[in-house]
N, C-alpha and C positions, 0 to 999 in steps of 0.2 A: 734624146727625146725629152722634151720640157715638161716638166710637172705642172697639171692645171691646178688652179686654187681648190676645188672641189676634189680633187684625185686624192688617195691616200697617201700621206706623206712617205717620203722615200726612207727614213729613218726606221720604218718598222713599228713606229708606235701605235699604229692603227687609227691615227687621228686624221682628219682631213689635213692636207699641206696648208690651208691658210689658218688653220687654228694650231699650228705646230712650228714648221721650220720656215714658214714664208717670212721673209724680212728678218730673219735672224741674224744675219750679219749687221743690221743696224740697231740691235738691242744693245743695252748696256753690259758690258763683260761683269761677271761674277767676280766680287771683291775679294781680296785676302781675308777681310773681316768675315764677309759669309763662309768662306771656307773653313775659317778658324772654328766658327760658330757651329758648321755642321760637325766638325772632328769632336767638338766637345760634347755635343748633343749624343753622338754615337756612341761615344765612350761612355755615356751616363745611362745607358739603357739599363733596365732592370726586369730580370726574370731568374726563376728558379728552376734549375735544371733536374729537380728531384724526379725519380720514376712518377709516371703518370697514376700509379697506384697508391702513391704517398702523397699526391697533391692536396687531398682533402687536411691533411695536416700542417701545409705551410703555415708559418707565422705571419706571412703579409710582409714582414720586415727584412726587405733585401739588403743585404751587408755586402762590403768590400771583402769578398772571399779571397784568402790567398791561395794560389796554385803551389806555391812553395812555402811550407812552415814557417812562420816568423819566429816562433817562440824556440824552434830548435836550429833549424838549419840557416835562415837568414841570421840570425844572432852568432851563430858559430863563425861567420865569415864576415861579419861587419868589422867596422874599425870603430875607433873609441866614441866617435859620435853617432853610433848605431846607424850607419851609411854602408851602402854597397854600391857596386857599379852596375848601372843597366842602361838598357837603350829607352829613351823618351820617345816613343814613337806617336807623334802627332803632328798636324799640320803646322802649327805654330813653331814647334821645336826644329822639324825639316827645314823650314824655310829659314830660320835663324842660322842653321849649320850648313846652307847653301846647299841642300839635297843628301848630304853626308849622315849616316848614322854612327854616332861615337858612343863609347862607354861614359855615362855622367854618373854622377852620386845622385842616389836615391834614398831615402829614408826607408828604413825596414816596414815601417806601418804601411807605406804606400807601395812598396815592390812586391811585383807579382799578384797584384789584385784585380779582381772584376768583380761585377755585380750580378754574379750568377747564382746564387742560392741564398733561401732566406735563413735567418739566424737558427732556427730550428733543424733544419736538414744539413746545414753546413756543420753543426756541432755532431749531430746522430750519425751522418753518413761517415764523417771523417775523424771522429773521435780515437779510431783505432790506430791512426797514423798520428795525431797531434798529441794523445794524452799517453802513449805508452812506448816503451823503447822499441825501435824497429827490428823485426826478427825476421821478416821475410815471409810470413805465411800468405796462405792465398786471400785471406779478407783484407790484409794490409796492400797486397799487390794490387787487388781489383778496386780499392779506395783510391790509389795513386791513377789508376786508368781512368776511373769514372770522372775525376777531377781534370785531367788532361783532356779528356775528350769534351766534356763541358766546356771549358775554356776554348777550344778550337771551333765548336760549333757557334759560341757567342761571337767569335771573331769573324767567322765566314759568315753570320747573318750581318753583321757589321758592315761586311764587304758587299753585300748587295744593296744596302742603304747607301754606299758609297757610289756603286755603280749608277744607282738613280740621280744622284746628285752630280756624277761626272757627265751624265746625259745633258745636263743644262749648263754645263761649263763651256759648251761652244758658243755661247752668246757674243755677238760682237766679232766674231771669227769669219774668216773667208768660208766659201763652200767647201773647197777642199778640206780644209782644217775641220771643218764640222763633220764631214763625212768620215774623216779619219778617227776624231773622238768618238763618233758613234760606233764606228767599228770596234773600236778597241774596248768600249764599255760593253758591247754586245757579246763580244768574246770572252770578257771577263765574267759577265752575267752566267754565260753558258756553262763555263768551267767552275764557277763558284756553287752553281746549282747542283751541278754534278757530284761535286764533293761533299756538298751538304747531305745529299741522298745517301751516300756511303758511310758517311759520319753519323748520319741518324739510325742507319741500320745497325752500324757497330755498337751505338748508345743502346738500342733496344736488345742487343745480346748481353750487355753488360747490366742492363736493369733487371733482366731476367735472372742473372746471377746473383745480384743484390737481393732479389726477392725470394731467392730459394727455387726458382723454376728450372733452372738448370745448374749443373756442375761439370768441372773438368774440361771446359771448351777454351781454357786459356793457357798460354806457354809464358815463362818468364825466364829471364836471365839476371841474375843478382851479382855484381861485382862489389865487393867492399875492401876496406882498408882501415887500419887502426887510427887514421887520422881523417880530420875534416876535409870533405870535397870542396876545394878553393873555388868552384863553379858550380852553381846552382841553377838547373833548369827544370822545366816541365812542360812537354809538348807532345806532338804527335805529326809524322809524316808518312807520307807514301813513298819509301826510298826508291830512287831511279837507278842508281849504280851502288856496287858495292864499295868495299875498302880496295879492291884491285882496279877499279874503274870499269867494271864489266856492267853492261846493262842487264837489269833484271826485271824491269817491267817499264812500258812506254806510255807515260801519262799523256802523251800526245793523243793518244786513240781513247776518245770518250766511249766508246763501245766495250772497252775492257774495264771490269771493276776492279779498281785499285786496291791493293793489300796494305794496310796501315800497321805501322809500327809506333807503339806509345813508348816515351822514354823519361825518366825522371833522375836527376841528380841532385843529392840532397846530402844532409849530416843529421845525426841523431844520436843524442849521449856521446859526443865526442868522436865518433867514427863517421866515415864517409861512405856512401852507397850510390851505385849507379845501378838503376832498374830498368830492363828493357821487357816490353810486355807485349803480346800480339794473340791473334785467334789461331787455335791449335793448326787449323787447316790453310794457314797462310805460308804455302810453300815457298814462295819467292821471299817473303821477309826471312824465313828459316835460311834461304841462302846467303842474305844480308849478314844474318847473325854469324853463321858459319864462317864467312870472311874475316870478321874480326876476330873470332876465336882463333882463326889460322895465324894471325899476328904473333910475334914475338912477345912475350908478356911485358918485356920493358919498353915497347912499343906501343902498347894499348892505351895509355894514357893520352899520348899525343894524338892518336888516332881519335879518341875522345874529344879532344879540344876541336879537332877539325872539324868533327860531326858537330858538336853543339853550336858552334858559331857560323857553321856554314849553312845549316838548314835552319835553326830555331831563333826565334826573337826573344822569347821568354827566357832570357838568359840573364844570370847575376854574378858578378865577380868579386871575390875579395880583394878589396883595395891594397892590402899587405902583399897578397901574390902578384898583383897586376904591376905595383911598384918595381917587384923583384925582376920583372922581365926585361930581355934586352930590347933596344929599337927594333931590332929584327923580328923579334917574337911579337911585339906590338904590332907592328906593320902587318904581320901575318894574320894576326885576329882582326884587324880592321879590315883587311882585304876580304876575310872570309865572311865578315859582318856583310859587307856590301854586294857579295856574290848573289846573282839572282835578284837583285833590287829591280833592275831594269828589265822590262818585259821585251825589250828590243834586242837583248844579249842571248845568244845560244847557251843551252846548257852545257856546264863545265862537267864533263864525263870524269875528269881527273879530280874533282873537287876533294875527295878523301883520301886520295893516294898520298902516301910519304914522299914529300918533296924536299927533305933534309932539316927542316926547321922542326926542331924538337923540343919538348916541354917537359918540366919536371915540377915536382911540388905534391905529388901524390903517389904513394907506393902500393900497388896491388896487393891485398892480402890473400883473398881466395875467389873463386868463380863458382856460382852455383847454379844448376840448370833445374828448372822446375816444369814436369810436365811436357817434356821435349817429345 
């Protein structure tokens, strides 16, 4: 059926066809420069994710807030030039590396930053983890969660801007390609909006705890060592499969409210820590955690490496530790980094399952459960 000029456009924009996709195949394609410009603008958005009740206190000066502490954690694993290895995720860098994401040197002043808090709230909300030794109390664990969740909301909101940009990237393309691009952008937007709704609900719960409106609703698992953790990470995920490859929640069903797990890996005062945090009523996340705890202690560090690089982008590596790895181990990590990048590849159910490629460099000292 042919679309008339005054009919609603087939893409779902709500505009008339003549003001939307009519003649789109003859328009000038989006340039590489335009794509880079969008990427840079998207990464420069400024907002303070402090609780709404504290917004009146904002200093209005939005800073480059660190999701992983620079003064302790990043400095602990940096080389002599104060650089760590991390992923530079922007259009220009991805284009230069021909679509590959590879660990590259990043200065600790720039690593793990995002423009998500004003100077006042970055100091007041996170001084408990920036200015004192980590002891794993509930205040510190809550602060770690809040920072990770804010960073993920910032990223998801950026994803919506990218979806809008992608809808215009079909200029100069054939009708079939236009339809594929619009379909992909629409699906991405639907999934991102669903994730944002869930994350916003979780943030509201965390804000209530920050403001003292509720207590005891969070669970934490703290793994520590007497040596710094060579991989620093701050992220959040709704885990699909556990460490045995078992499906624990189907994220393809948008009618199901996903359960999220926040995780942080960092160093403090020469010691290394991995902290998992989740809502106490998240039974599926608890199943995931139990599959990790069921592993032999000597296998846990390798499992953490598979998890960090397989599901998180906000990950930073000690250059010294990286240089100590074999080619096989580096290839394994690079493969984990690229897993799930293509939206056309099926989910790898066995991503976290032990495949015989093991890692060393961090010996677990103790494992502590809080409010299980």
